[in-house]
C-alpha positions, 0 to 999 in steps of 0.5 A: 598662437601656441600649440602642442602635439597630440599624438593619433595613439590617443585613440587606441590608447587603453589607458586613455580610453579606458577613460571615460570621455570626461576624463579623456577631455580633463586630460586634454585640458591639461595638456592645454594648460602646459602648452599655453603657459605650463603648469609649473606658473601656477604658484603651488599653494593656488595650483590645484583652485586654478586648474579646477577652474580651467577646468570648470570642476569642483575641487571634490571632482578634481580630487577624483580625476587627480588620483585617476591620472596619478594611477594611469602615469599621466602626470607626477603629484604636483600636476606637472604632466609626464613625460611632456618634454619627451612627447613635444619637439624642443620648438614646442617646448612650453620651457623658454615661455616658463622660464620668461614668466618666472623673470618676469614675475621677479622684475615684478616684484623688484620694481613694486618693492622699489616703489614701495620703497619709495613711497614709504618716504613721502607724505601720506596722502602721496603714498595713498594717492601713489597706492590708488594709483598701481592698483585701480580696482576694476568694476564690476560689471566691466572685470568679466573675463578680465586678466587684469590682476589687482589688490582687494579694495573696499569697494570690490564686488562680485561680478553679477554675470560670472560669480553666479557660475562660479557659486553653481560650479562649486554646489553653493547654486540658490545659498545665501550668505550674510554680510559679515561674511563678505566682510570678513573675506574683504578685510581679510585680504585688503590686508594683505595688499601684495596679493593680486588676483584677477577678478575671476581668482578673487571669486573663486576664493570668495566661493571657497570662503563661502563654502567654508562658513557654509559648512561650519554652520551645519556643522553647528545645527544653522542653515542657509537658503536663498540666493546671494544678492551682490547689492545686499548679503543678507542674514538667514540663519536659524536654529532647528531641531535635528530629526531624531529629536524632533521623533523623540519630542513627538513620541513625549507629547503623545505619552503625556496625553495618554497618561491625561486620558487614563487620568480622567477616564477620558473616552478613548475615542476621543483620544487625537486618534491614536485609537480606533472609536470603540463600538458601543461608544462608551468604552474607556480606558481603564488606568 
């Protein structure tokens, strides 16, 4: 079991104790991530996404957290911990684990390239069978919390338990998205068969894709509501006037009614209640 040294001064260090309890917890979470595998093992293009998922916070909250930790000197700009090696003994260091992890990744990449070269010389059917055996898509119901990495496939679906939680963590609880967005996401990643991720990573990537689509819809005047159904992601877009446009339309309609009333000699007390009724019931507006 992996472990690290947490010194007693954590409870008295002003830099630590002047932060909120939530910030202190996130700092400890970084220690745990460094101890388990090493933050360096997260690919640089997905490092912040992976850390946000591990902390169960949105990317906006993670950005605020990073600014605080940088200001206090806890981390470097690439999220690696400052002075980590100084605070841990050589026997506690994750350097060896990080090195072993990188060597393992290089070996897997070399083996995958060799398999692809061999399969390219085989008949088309055999090549397809080989690819399916190498990266079988997991069942959406059985892949919850799975650490198995796989390539995107046509029959992949988000897990009905973990995906709603990922939506909620990213501020999209109760949102609905159309089938085209979901198919576009799968089509893009199916074209990248060398990209292997866990079920949780694929679901997080889908959430970010849907979130960008929702922002584009909002920018173009369209809205979304309802819930995402894994079996059928239905369209829910509709156009609407902005609040200022609705006010201007109401004012124009009222002015048109008043102009018509003045032209016809209509009694003011019949003018849709815009003014109070006259005392004698016969007072009329004068054009």
